[in-house]
C-alpha positions in Angstrom: -130.4 108.3 77.4 -128.3 111.6 77.3 -128.7 113.7 74.1 -125.5 115.4 73.1 -126.0 118.8 71.4 -123.6 121.3 69.8 -124.7 124.8 69.6 -122.9 126.9 67.0 -123.5 130.6 67.1 -121.3 133.7 67.5 -123.8 135.3 69.9 -122.3 134.9 73.4 -125.7 135.6 75.2 -127.3 132.5 73.4 -124.9 130.2 75.2 -126.1 131.7 78.6 -129.7 131.5 77.7 -129.3 127.8 76.6 -127.8 127.0 80.0 -130.4 128.8 81.9 -133.5 127.6 79.9 -132.4 123.9 79.9 -130.7 123.8 83.4 -133.1 121.1 84.6 -132.5 118.9 81.6 -128.7 119.4 82.0 -128.9 118.7 85.7 -130.9 115.6 85.2 -128.4 114.3 82.5 -130.9 114.4 79.7 -129.0 117.1 77.7 -125.3 117.8 77.4 -124.3 120.9 75.5 -121.1 121.9 73.8 -120.6 125.3 72.1 -118.8 126.8 69.1 -118.7 130.3 67.7 -118.6 129.3 64.0 -118.5 126.5 61.6 -114.9 125.8 61.7 -114.9 125.5 65.5 -118.0 123.2 65.1 -116.0 120.8 62.8 -113.1 120.8 65.3 -115.6 120.1 68.2 -117.3 117.3 66.3 -113.9 115.7 65.5 -113.3 115.6 69.2 -116.8 114.4 70.2 -117.9 112.2 67.2 -120.9 110.9 69.3 -122.8 114.2 69.1 -126.4 113.8 68.2 -127.7 117.2 67.3 -126.2 120.5 66.0 -128.0 123.7 66.6 -126.5 126.1 64.1 -127.0 129.8 63.2 -126.6 130.8 59.6 -124.6 134.1 59.6 -121.3 133.6 61.4 -117.6 134.6 60.8 -115.0 132.2 59.4 -117.6 129.6 58.3 -121.2 130.2 58.1 -123.9 127.7 58.8 -125.0 127.0 55.3 -121.3 126.1 54.5 -121.0 124.0 57.6 -124.0 121.9 56.3 -122.1 121.1 53.3 -119.3 119.9 55.4 -121.5 117.7 57.7 -123.3 115.9 54.9 -120.9 113.0 54.7 -119.3 113.3 58.2 -121.8 111.5 60.3 -125.0 109.7 59.0 -126.6 109.8 62.3 -126.0 113.6 63.1 -128.9 115.9 62.5 -128.7 119.7 62.1 -131.4 122.2 63.2 -130.9 125.7 61.9 -131.6 128.5 64.5 -131.6 131.8 62.7 -133.2 135.2 62.2 -132.6 134.8 58.4 -136.0 133.2 57.8 -136.5 134.2 54.1 -137.5 131.3 51.9 -134.2 131.3 50.0 -132.2 130.6 53.2 -134.8 128.1 54.5 -134.8 126.2 51.1 -130.9 126.3 50.9 -130.6 124.9 54.4 -133.2 122.0 53.8 -131.6 121.2 50.4 -128.1 121.0 52.1 -129.5 118.5 54.7 -130.9 120.5 57.6 -133.4 118.4 59.6 -135.5 121.4 60.8 -135.4 125.2 61.2 -136.2 127.4 64.2 -136.6 131.1 63.9 -135.0 133.8 66.1 -135.8 135.2 68.5 -136.0 131.8 69.9 -139.1 130.3 71.5 -137.5 128.0 73.9 -140.6 125.8 74.4 -140.7 125.3 70.7 -136.8 124.7 70.7 -137.3 122.0 73.3 -140.0 120.3 71.3 -137.7 120.4 68.2 -134.8 119.0 70.1 -137.0 116.1 71.4 -138.3 115.3 68.1 -134.8 115.4 66.5 -133.4 113.3 69.3 -136.1 110.7 68.8 -135.3 110.6 65.0 -131.5 110.3 65.8 -132.3 107.4 68.2 -134.3 105.6 65.5 -131.6 106.1 63.1 -129.1 104.6 65.4 -131.2 101.6 66.1 -131.7 101.0 62.4 -128.0 101.2 61.7 -127.4 98.8 64.7 -130.0 96.4 63.3 -128.3 96.4 59.9 -124.9 95.8 61.5 -126.3 92.9 63.5 -128.0 91.5 60.5 -124.7 91.6 58.5 -123.0 89.8 61.4 -125.8 87.3 61.6 -125.3 86.5 57.9 -121.8 85.4 58.8 -123.2 82.8 61.3 -126.3 81.7 59.6 -126.6 80.0 56.2 -128.7 81.6 53.4 -131.1 78.6 53.6 -132.0 79.6 57.2 -132.4 83.2 56.3 -134.7 82.2 53.4 -136.7 80.1 55.9 -136.9 83.1 58.2 -138.4 85.1 55.4 -141.4 82.8 54.9 -144.8 84.2 56.1 -145.6 83.0 59.7 -142.2 81.3 60.2 -142.4 82.1 63.9 -145.3 79.6 64.2 -143.4 77.0 62.3 -140.1 77.0 64.1 -140.2 73.3 65.0 -141.8 72.2 61.7 -139.8 69.8 59.6 -140.0 68.3 56.1 -138.6 65.2 54.5 -136.4 65.9 51.6 -134.2 64.0 49.1 -130.7 65.4 49.4 -127.0 64.6 49.7 -124.7 65.2 52.5 -121.0 65.6 52.2 -118.7 65.3 55.3 -115.1 66.7 54.7 -112.4 66.2 57.3 -109.0 67.9 57.0 -106.6 65.0 57.8 -104.0 65.3 60.5 -105.0 68.8 61.5 -105.8 67.8 65.1 -102.3 66.9 65.7 -101.1 70.4 64.7 -102.7 71.6 67.9 -99.8 70.2 69.9 -97.3 72.1 67.8 -98.8 75.4 67.0 -100.1 78.4 68.9 -103.9 78.7 68.9 -104.0 81.8 66.9 -101.8 80.2 64.2 -104.0 77.0 64.2 -107.2 79.0 63.9 -105.9 81.2 61.1 -104.7 78.2 59.1 -107.9 76.3 59.6 -110.0 79.3 58.5 -107.9 79.7 55.3 -108.6 76.1 54.4 -112.3 76.4 55.2 -112.6 79.5 53.0 -111.3 77.7 50.1 -113.6 74.6 50.7 -116.6 76.7 51.2 -116.1 78.6 47.9 -116.1 75.2 46.1 -119.2 74.1 48.0 -121.2 77.2 47.1 -120.0 77.2 43.6 -121.6 73.8 43.2 -124.9 74.8 44.6 -124.4 73.4 48.2 -124.6 75.1 51.6 -122.5 74.6 54.7 -124.6 73.0 57.4 -122.0 73.3 60.1 -118.4 73.4 60.9 -117.3 70.6 63.3 -113.8 71.2 64.6 -111.6 70.6 61.5 -114.5 69.1 59.5 -117.2 70.5 57.3 -120.8 69.2 56.8 -122.4 70.3 53.5 -125.9 69.7 52.1 -126.9 69.6 48.5 -130.6 69.9 47.5 -132.5 70.4 44.3 -131.7 69.0 40.8 -128.7 66.7 40.3 -127.9 67.2 44.0 -125.8 64.0 44.1 -123.8 64.9 41.0 -123.2 68.4 42.3 -122.0 67.0 45.7 -119.5 64.8 44.1 -118.2 67.5 41.9 -117.8 69.7 44.9 -116.0 67.0 46.8 -113.6 66.4 43.8 -113.0 70.0 43.6 -112.2 70.3 47.3 -109.8 67.4 47.2 -108.0 68.7 44.3 -107.7 72.2 45.7 -106.3 71.1 48.9 -104.0 68.5 47.5 -102.5 71.2 45.2 -102.1 73.6 48.1 -98.5 74.3 49.0 -96.9 72.9 52.0 -97.3 75.0 55.1 -94.3 75.7 57.1 -94.9 77.0 60.6 -92.2 77.0 63.4 -90.2 74.5 61.2 -93.2 72.1 60.9 -94.2 71.0 57.4 -97.7 70.2 56.8 -99.4 69.2 53.5 -103.2 69.4 53.8 -105.4 66.6 52.6 -109.0 65.5 53.1 -111.0 62.4 53.9 -114.6 62.7 52.5 -117.8 60.7 53.0 -120.9 61.2 50.8 -124.4 59.9 51.3 -127.6 60.5 49.6 -131.3 59.8 50.2 -134.2 60.9 52.3 -133.5 63.0 55.4 -135.5 65.3 57.6 -134.8 68.9 57.4 -135.9 71.4 60.0 -135.0 73.2 63.3 -133.5 70.9 65.9 -133.2 72.2 69.5 -135.1 74.0 72.2 -137.6 76.6 71.2 -138.1 77.5 74.8 -134.4 78.1 75.4 -134.3 79.9 72.0 -131.4 77.7 70.8 -132.1 76.0 67.5 -130.0 74.5 64.7 -131.4 74.4 61.2 -130.0 71.0 59.9 -130.8 67.7 58.4 -130.9 64.4 60.2 -131.6 60.8 59.4 -129.9 57.6 58.5 -128.6 58.9 55.3 -126.9 61.7 57.2 -125.4 59.3 59.8 -124.1 57.1 57.0 -122.2 60.0 55.4 -120.4 60.8 58.6 -119.5 57.1 59.2 -118.1 57.0 55.7 -116.0 60.0 56.3 -114.6 58.5 59.4 -113.6 55.3 57.5 -112.0 57.3 54.6 -108.3 57.5 54.3 -106.5 60.8 53.4 -107.3 61.6 49.8 -110.3 59.2 49.7 -114.0 60.1 48.7 -116.1 57.1 50.0 -119.6 56.2 48.9 -121.8 53.2 49.2 -122.7 50.6 46.5 -126.2 52.0 46.3 -124.7 55.5 45.6 -122.2 54.0 43.1 -125.1 52.5 41.1 -126.6 56.0 40.7 -123.4 57.7 39.4 -121.4 55.0 37.8 -122.0 56.3 34.3 -120.9 59.8 35.3 -117.9 59.4 37.6 -114.9 57.0 37.7 -115.1 54.9 40.8 -113.1 51.9 42.3 -114.6 49.1 44.3 -112.9 48.8 47.7 -114.3 46.3 50.2 -117.1 45.6 52.7 -116.5 47.5 55.9 -118.4 47.5 59.2 -119.6 51.0 60.1 -120.4 52.1 63.6 -124.1 51.5 64.5 -124.7 49.5 61.2 -126.0 46.0 61.6 -124.5 44.8 58.3 -121.3 45.4 56.4 -121.4 48.0 53.7 -119.8 47.7 50.3 -117.8 50.9 49.6 -116.5 52.6 46.5 -113.9 55.3 46.2 -114.6 58.2 43.7 -111.6 58.7 41.6 -112.7 61.4 39.1 
């Protein structure tokens, strides 16, 4: 990997010496040098070549000296490292340079073997900083795709050896479908459709998180959320009511003359389910999720719900009837269920 170096010095013979002493490194593409005669030219050069790795700077120069340049570079580039190369080696100059952010100090007359070792050490440090910043950036991006529950799981000691481990938990799942949204795909451009869907999802997720749930996955225009811990069923229903209210009070959307009023159909199921990584460890493609009959039931209830409805089973109703206002509907036959299920609608 090429190391890009800016040499800042008003002595013209130093430029020639640099090119001679490092000709092999330059020829092999290991080093690439740029040159400036003072601090101001250095700033102009760095603006033109922001991917510079190292600055080798003298202290005494016209227009802008090296110590002043250090103050200008402090916030310019967090990766860039400055090595002072100067004959002014008194302790005051060295301390000032180091306090202003210099990475190292090389004395003149230059020992080019020592300078090369200093460049190699500095380049290694710059590479390490770049990799750290890239890892932080990747981690921040990862957080946008991976729920906090998964990140917490990854933080457990020895999690690599427990990738396929699972646990049985008592939890509540909520399936929320945005009604009529699929049909919009025939009338809106893809970018308009995605932007509108994301705006609805953003509102829904905020309510889910507010009530202590987490989003397990997005499925087209639907969301699967999981609630665990104390009062998970109550919190799940509160979240469902809040999401329904939020979308029902959202203003009509008018795009290309098309009027659309969002609404949701929601299914809620509670009970035992298996939580863990599902997928192929050898392929390195896993999904941290919950599975089980209770999960399947929640999805079936959502599919049976009409726009604006929040459906639960009779068993769920018995657990929350003193806390929420519900209405008995009817027995319905759900897919892959041997017997009809008595359903209730949660009103408030």
